[in-house]
C-alpha positions in Angstrom: 0.0 0.1 0.2 1.2 3.4 -0.8 1.8 5.8 2.1 2.8 9.5 2.4 6.6 10.0 3.6 7.3 12.6 5.9 8.5 15.6 3.8 11.7 17.0 5.2 11.6 20.8 3.9 12.4 23.9 5.8 10.6 22.4 9.0 13.1 20.8 11.0 12.2 22.5 14.2 9.2 20.4 14.4 10.7 18.2 16.9 13.6 20.2 18.6 13.1 21.9 21.8 14.7 24.9 23.6 14.7 28.7 23.3 14.7 28.8 19.5 11.2 27.6 19.3 8.8 30.3 18.9 6.5 31.5 21.6 2.8 30.7 21.5 0.9 29.7 18.5 3.7 30.8 15.9 5.7 28.2 14.1 7.0 26.9 11.0 4.4 24.2 10.3 0.8 23.6 10.7 -1.6 20.5 10.1 -5.2 22.0 8.8 -8.6 20.6 8.4 -12.0 21.7 8.0 -15.1 20.1 9.8 -18.4 19.7 8.0 -20.2 22.9 7.6 -24.0 22.8 6.8 -23.8 25.3 4.3 -21.0 24.0 2.2 -18.3 26.9 2.1 -15.1 27.5 0.5 -12.2 27.4 3.3 -10.3 30.4 4.1 -6.8 30.4 5.7 -4.9 33.4 6.9 -1.1 33.7 7.2 0.8 36.5 8.9 4.5 36.6 9.5 7.1 39.6 10.3 8.5 39.5 7.0 8.0 37.6 3.5 8.3 34.0 3.9 8.4 31.1 1.4 5.4 28.9 1.9 4.8 25.1 0.9 1.3 23.8 1.1 1.0 20.1 0.6 -1.7 17.3 0.7 -1.5 13.7 0.6 -0.6 11.8 -2.5 -3.9 9.7 -1.8 -6.1 12.7 -1.9 -8.3 13.1 -5.5 -5.7 14.4 -7.9 -8.4 16.9 -9.1 -8.7 18.3 -5.6 -5.0 18.0 -4.7 -4.0 20.3 -7.7 -6.4 23.1 -6.4 -4.6 23.1 -3.0 -0.9 22.3 -3.3 1.4 25.2 -4.1 4.9 26.7 -3.2 5.1 30.3 -3.3 6.7 33.3 -1.8 4.1 35.6 -0.1 4.7 39.1 1.7 3.9 39.7 5.3 0.4 38.3 5.0 -1.6 36.2 2.5 -5.3 35.0 2.5 -5.8 31.5 0.9 -9.0 30.2 -0.3 -9.5 26.3 -0.5 -12.2 24.5 -2.2 -15.6 23.4 -0.5 -14.7 19.7 -1.2 -11.9 19.7 1.3 -14.6 19.6 3.9 -14.8 16.3 6.0 -17.5 13.8 5.9 -18.9 12.0 9.0 -17.6 8.6 9.9 -15.1 8.3 7.1 -11.3 8.1 6.7 -10.4 10.5 4.3 -7.2 12.2 3.2 -8.3 15.5 3.7 -5.6 17.5 6.0 -3.2 20.2 4.7 0.0 20.7 5.6 1.3 24.4 5.6 5.3 24.8 5.9 7.1 28.2 5.9 10.4 29.1 5.9 10.1 31.5 9.1 7.4 31.7 12.1 4.0 32.5 11.1 0.5 32.7 12.6 -2.3 30.8 11.1 -5.9 31.3 11.4 -8.5 29.3 9.4 -12.2 30.9 8.8 -14.9 28.8 7.6 -17.4 31.1 6.3 -20.5 31.6 3.9 -23.4 34.0 4.0 -24.6 34.1 7.6 -22.7 31.2 8.8 -18.9 31.2 10.1 -16.1 30.7 12.9 -12.5 30.8 12.8 -9.8 29.4 14.9 -6.0 29.9 15.5 -4.2 27.0 14.3 -1.6 25.2 16.4 1.9 24.8 15.2 3.1 21.2 14.6 5.8 21.6 17.2 3.1 22.0 19.7 0.9 19.2 19.1 0.4 16.4 21.4 -1.3 13.0 22.0 -3.9 14.1 24.7 -7.1 16.5 23.9 -10.4 17.2 25.6 -13.4 18.1 23.4 -15.6 21.2 23.7 -18.9 21.3 21.8 -22.2 23.0 22.5 -25.6 21.1 22.8 -27.0 20.9 19.1 -30.4 21.6 18.8 -31.1 20.8 15.4 -28.0 19.6 13.9 -24.7 18.0 15.2 -21.9 18.4 17.5 -18.8 17.0 16.0 -15.0 16.3 16.5 -12.2 15.6 14.2 -8.7 14.5 14.1 -5.7 14.2 11.5 -2.5 12.3 11.9 0.9 13.3 11.3 2.4 9.9 11.3 1.6 6.6 9.7 0.1 3.9 11.9 -1.2 6.4 14.7 -3.6 4.7 17.1 -6.3 6.9 18.2 -8.8 6.3 21.2 -11.9 8.2 21.9 -13.5 8.1 25.4 -17.1 9.3 25.0 -18.8 11.8 27.4 -22.5 12.1 26.6 -25.8 11.9 28.2 -26.3 8.8 30.1 -28.8 7.3 27.7 -27.6 8.5 24.3 -25.9 6.3 22.1 -23.6 6.7 19.3 -23.6 4.5 16.1 -20.1 4.1 14.3 -19.2 1.4 12.0 -22.2 -1.1 13.1 -21.2 -0.8 16.7 -23.2 1.3 19.6 -21.0 3.5 21.9 -22.3 5.0 25.0 -21.3 7.2 27.9 -18.0 6.2 28.9 -17.4 3.8 25.9 -13.8 4.1 23.8 -13.8 4.0 20.1 -10.1 2.9 18.8 -9.0 3.3 15.3 -6.0 4.2 13.4 -4.8 6.7 10.9 -1.8 7.3 8.4 -0.2 10.4 7.7 -2.5 13.2 6.5 -5.7 11.0 7.1 -8.7 12.4 9.0 -11.6 11.1 10.7 -14.7 13.0 12.0 -17.5 11.8 14.4 -20.7 13.7 14.8 -23.6 13.3 17.4 -26.9 14.9 18.2 -25.8 15.6 21.9 -23.3 17.4 23.5 -19.6 15.9 23.4 -18.1 18.1 26.0 -15.4 16.1 28.1 -14.9 13.6 25.6 -11.2 12.5 25.7 -9.1 11.9 22.8 -5.7 10.0 23.1 -3.2 9.0 20.5 -0.1 7.0 20.3 1.7 9.8 18.0 0.9 13.7 18.0 -2.1 14.5 16.1 -4.1 17.5 15.3 -7.6 17.7 16.9 -10.8 19.9 16.3 -14.2 20.2 17.8 -17.4 22.2 17.7 -20.9 22.1 15.8 -21.9 21.7 12.2 -24.2 24.5 13.1 -26.1 25.5 16.4 -28.0 28.1 18.3 -28.2 28.9 22.1 -31.2 29.6 24.3 -33.7 29.7 21.4 -31.8 32.3 19.5 -33.5 32.9 15.9 -30.4 32.1 14.0 -27.7 29.5 14.0 -24.0 29.3 13.3 -21.0 27.3 12.7 -18.7 26.7 15.8 -15.2 25.6 15.0 -11.7 25.4 17.2 -8.4 23.6 17.0 -8.1 21.9 20.6 -5.0 22.8 22.6 -3.3 19.8 24.0 -4.3 19.1 27.9 -0.4 19.8 29.0 -0.7 23.5 27.3 -3.7 24.9 29.1 -3.5 27.1 32.3 -5.3 27.4 35.5 -6.2 31.2 35.7 -8.2 33.1 33.1 -9.8 36.7 32.6 -12.6 36.3 30.0 -13.7 39.7 28.2 -17.3 40.1 27.0 -18.5 39.9 23.4 -19.7 43.5 21.9 -22.6 44.6 20.4 -25.2 43.5 22.9 -23.8 39.8 22.7 -23.9 37.8 26.0 -21.4 35.0 26.5 -21.6 31.8 27.8 -18.3 30.6 29.5 -17.6 27.1 29.7 -15.2 25.7 32.2 -14.0 22.0 31.4 -11.7 20.3 33.9 -9.1 17.8 32.8 -8.5 16.8 36.5 -10.8 17.1 39.7 -10.4 20.7 40.4 -11.9 23.3 42.8 -13.0 26.4 40.6 -13.3 29.9 42.1 -14.7 32.8 39.8 -15.7 36.3 40.2 -18.2 38.4 38.0 -18.2 42.0 39.4 -18.4 41.6 43.0 -19.9 38.4 42.9 -17.8 35.3 43.7 -18.4 31.7 43.6 -17.1 28.3 43.9 -17.5 24.9 42.4 -16.1 21.4 42.4 -15.5 19.9 39.0 -14.8 16.0 38.6 -12.3 15.2 35.8 -13.8 15.7 32.3 -16.6 17.5 33.9 -17.8 21.3 33.0 -20.4 23.8 33.8 -21.4 27.3 32.2 -21.4 30.9 33.4 -23.3 33.7 31.7 -21.9 37.1 31.4 -23.5 40.0 29.5 -21.7 42.4 27.0 -20.8 45.0 29.8 -19.3 42.4 32.2 -15.7 40.4 32.4 -15.2 37.1 34.6 -12.1 36.3 36.5 -11.5 32.5 36.9 -8.8 30.4 38.9 -8.6 26.6 39.3 -6.7 24.2 41.5 -5.8 22.1 38.3 -5.5 23.0 34.7 -9.0 23.7 33.0 -9.9 24.4 29.5 -12.2 27.8 29.3 -14.2 28.4 26.3 -16.2 31.5 25.3 -19.4 31.2 23.4 -20.6 34.3 21.9 -24.6 34.7 21.6 -27.1 36.3 19.4 -27.3 40.1 19.8 -30.0 41.4 22.3 -30.3 44.6 20.6 -29.8 43.9 16.8 -29.3 41.4 14.0 -25.8 41.7 14.3 -23.7 38.6 15.4 -24.6 35.0 15.8 -23.2 32.1 18.0 -19.3 31.8 17.9 -16.7 29.6 19.9 -13.2 30.7 20.9 -10.9 29.1 23.3 -10.1 31.7 25.9 -6.2 32.2 26.6 -4.9 31.6 30.2 -3.1 34.5 32.0 0.2 32.4 31.6 -0.3 32.1 28.0 -0.3 35.5 27.4 2.6 37.0 25.1 4.1 40.6 24.8 3.7 40.8 20.8 1.2 39.7 18.3 0.8 40.2 14.7 -2.4 38.6 13.5 -5.3 39.1 10.6 -8.5 40.8 10.9 -10.6 39.2 8.3 -12.4 41.2 5.8 -16.1 41.5 5.3 -17.2 42.2 8.8 -19.2 45.3 10.2 -17.2 45.3 13.4 -14.0 43.6 14.0 -13.0 43.8 17.8 -9.9 43.1 19.7 -10.0 42.6 23.5 -7.0 42.8 25.8 -6.4 41.4 29.1 -3.3 43.4 30.7 -2.1 44.3 34.0 -3.4 47.8 34.5 0.0 49.2 35.5 0.9 48.3 31.7 -2.2 49.6 29.8 -0.6 53.0 29.0 2.2 50.9 27.4 0.1 49.0 24.7 0.8 50.0 21.0 -1.4 49.3 18.4 0.1 49.1 14.7 3.0 51.2 16.3 0.7 53.6 17.7 -0.7 54.5 21.3 -4.2 53.2 22.0 -6.9 55.5 20.7 -9.6 56.3 23.1 -12.1 56.8 20.5 -11.6 53.2 19.5 -12.6 51.8 22.9 -15.9 50.1 23.3 -15.5 48.2 26.5 -13.4 48.9 29.5 -13.2 47.1 33.0 -10.9 46.5 35.6 -10.9 43.5 37.9 -8.6 41.9 40.8 -6.8 38.8 39.7 -5.3 37.6 42.9 -3.2 40.6 44.1 -2.8 42.2 40.7 -5.4 44.5 39.2 -5.9 43.8 35.5 -7.5 46.0 32.7 -9.9 44.5 29.9 -10.0 46.6 27.0 -11.9 46.1 23.7 -11.3 48.1 20.7 -12.7 48.4 17.4 -10.3 47.3 14.3 -10.2 47.4 10.4 -9.5 44.6 8.4 -6.2 43.6 7.5 -2.9 43.2 9.5 -2.8 44.0 13.3 0.1 44.4 15.3 0.0 44.8 19.2 2.9 44.8 21.5 3.7 46.5 24.9 6.6 48.9 24.9 7.4 47.7 28.5 7.7 44.1 27.6 4.8 43.1 29.8 2.7 40.1 28.7 -1.1 40.3 27.7 -4.1 38.5 26.4 -5.8 39.1 23.0 -9.1 37.7 21.6 -10.5 38.5 18.4 -14.1 38.9 17.1 -16.1 39.8 14.3 -19.8 40.3 13.3 -22.1 41.2 10.6 -25.7 40.4 10.2 -26.4 37.1 11.6 -23.0 35.9 11.4 -19.9 35.9 13.7 -16.4 34.7 14.3 -13.8 34.5 17.0 -10.2 33.4 17.7 -7.5 33.8 20.3 -3.9 35.4 19.8 -2.7 32.1 21.7 -4.0 29.3 23.8 -0.9 27.5 24.6 1.5 27.8 27.4 4.8 29.3 26.1 
C-alpha cells in the first residue's frame, strides 16, 4: 500500500526543543482541516509573518488528484496572505479521508482558519506542529437541530487513536455498526494526512482523545443556536493539548449586545473559583466535567482553578440588533499571554473587535500598529482583581487587514478577536498555549 512519507523541507524545528522555538501559536508548520459546515463553504486560511516567507502547501498523494491540484502550491508571500481552498476539502462524517493540509513556512508565522459563507462562520487559531501532542479534551455545544462534531488528523503513519465518549447517560452513538455509550472507547488508526470526523446529536464536551503519536484535534458544531436564538452558526476550534492549558483566566465580553456563555472544563478534579463583578462563587468539578457561566456584554469574568482547566467562550446572538450569531473561542490563560502579536483581521465584517487583558500598570504601554491606544476606538473597558494584581480588560474596534499589538515595557497580555455582521460572527484568540 502506498503511504505518504514525511516531507523534509524547511520545518526541521518540529521536533526540536529549547529557546529557538517560537512562542505561543507561532511556528513553521501547521496541519489544517475543515469540519463539516452545513452550508458547504469555501475554506479560508490567513497567514501572517514578520516579513515575507516561502510557503509550501502539501496534501496527501492519496487525495483526489483534481482536488490536490487546487491546493498544493509553493510560493513566496509578503507579510500576510489569504488562501481560499475548495469546499470539497470539508470532511464527511465517519469516513477515513486524506483531507488534512500541511502548511510549511521558511520562518515563523501565525495561521488562522475561517470557515464562512453568507450568515454562517467561525474561525480558529491553528496550533503549530511542534506544539501538537497526544491528549485532548473535546468542547462542543448542545446541538438543537444539527450535530456536534470532532475531528482528528494524523502526522505519522500507523497512529492509533482512542476516543472515550462523554455524553448524556442514555445517548448512544453508532459507528461502523457498533453502538457506543457514555464512557465507551472507540479505537481506530490513521496514516499520515488521514482524517476522521465524528458527529452526534448531543453535547460531546468532556470526551477525551488520546493517540500513540501527536495529532491535530478539532471540535465544535456543524451549526447551532443557543437559548432559543433566532439564528444558527458554525462553531469551530482547534483544541490545545491538555498539557498546554492554564489554571487562571480573564474572560472579556463580546460586543454589540452579545452575551457570552463561558464553559469551564476540567482535565482533573478541580476546585473552581470565579468572580463576576463583586459576586464570587466556587464549584467542584470532576475530571472531564464542565459547567457554564453567563456574562453580559458589559461584564468580564475572573477564573482560578486548582488544576488546569479549558475555558471556552461562546458568543451569543445580539440582544439589541441582528448583528452577530453564535461563535466559539478558546480563551487564553494568564500564563499563556505574550508581549507581541501580529494577526489577521478577516475581511467582510461590520465590526471587528480586539480585546486585551493586561495588568493595569501596563495599559498605557500598549501599542497598536506602532501607535498609542486611541481612546475613540474603545468599546468596552473594565478592571478586575486577579489575586493581588489589578488587570484591565479593554476592547477596541479595529479594521480589516494586518493587526499588530505589543507593549513597550515588555509586559505580557492576552488577546481575543471577534467579528460580526448581520446574523454571522467569528472568534479566535491570539494564543491558547503555554509558552
